[in-house]
N, C-alpha and C positions, 0 to 999 in steps of 0.2 A: 892750554899749556900744562902739560903734565910734568912733574908730579904735583904742581901747585893747584891744579884744577881751576884755572882762571881762563877766561875767554881771550883768545888771541886778538880779537878785534877791539874789545872795549876794556878788558882788564878786570871785569867783574867776575865774581864767583860763577863758575860754569855749573849748570846751565843758566845763563843770563836770560833776560826777557826775550831778546831776539832769537837766541838758540831754542828757547822753549816754543816760541811761535813756529819756528822752522820745523821742529820735531813734531808738533801737533799737525802741521800741514802734511809732512812726509808720512806720518802714520795715521792720517785721518780715518782710514778704513779699518784700522787694526789696533785699537787701544791696548789690547792685551799684549801684542808684540812690543809696543812702545814701553809698557811697564816692565816687560822682561828685559828689554835692552837697557833701560835705565837702572834696573836692579843689578844687572851685571856690572855696569859702569860704577854704580855706587859701591859695590864690593871692592872694585879695583881702587877707587878713590879712597875708601876707608883704609885700605892697606898702605897706599902711598902716603896719604896724609898722616897716618899713624907713624910711619917711619920718619917723617919730617918733624913731627911733634910728639916724641915718645911720652907716654904717660897722660896724654891729653887726647881723648877720642872725640872728634867732632860729631855733632848730631847731623846726619846727612839725609834722614828720611824726608823731611819737608823739602829740602833742597833738590832731591832727586826724584821723589815719588809722589808726594802728596798733591802737588800742583797738576800732575798728569792724570789723576783719577777722573773718571767720567763724572760729570755733574748732572744733577737732575733727579 
């Protein structure tokens, strides 16, 4: 749900756990593309959430990117 960036199914901040799992499955063969996609969405979310809450910039790196980095 934009511009709130919440999941339509569960209401949690997007990407929620089910969304993260779905994205990892969808991009299982191209982690770089997943990170690029998430970075673009993070930029959009930063802009939209910034308009909703002027003067208060949310920290979005962990929410959008950190969890998607390859482990190991």
